[in-house]
C-alpha positions, 0 to 999 in steps of 0.5 A: 500500500502506498505510504503517501496514500495512507498519510493522506487518508489519515489526515483526511479522516482526522480532519473530517472527524474533528470537523464533525465535532469529535475529539480526536486526542487519542487517535492523533497519537495512536493512528500515526503510530499505526500508519508508521507500523504499516509502513515499516511492514513494507507490505504492498497489499491491503492491510490485513487483520493480522497486521492490525493485531500485531500492532495492537499487541506490541508495546506502546511508548504512550500507553500501558496495558489499557492502551492495548485495549484501546488499540484493539478497539481501533484495529478490530473494526471501528471507523478507523480500521474501516478507513485504513483496511478496506481500501484496495490498492 
C-alpha cells in the first residue's frame, strides 16, 4: 500500500472527524503510530487483520496495558480500521 496514500487518508479522516465535532486526542497519537507500523511492514497489499493485531499487541511508548485495549478497539473494526483496511490498492 502506498505510504503517501495512507498519510493522506489519515489526515483526511482526522480532519473530517474533528470537523464533525469529535475529539480526536487519542487517535492523533495512536493512528500515526499505526500508519508508521504499516509502513515499516513494507507490505504492498491491503492491510490485513493480522497486521492490525500485531500492532495492537506490541508495546506502546504512550500507553500501558489499557492502551492495548484501546488499540484493539481501533484495529478490530471501528471507523478507523474501516478507513485504513478496506481500501484496495
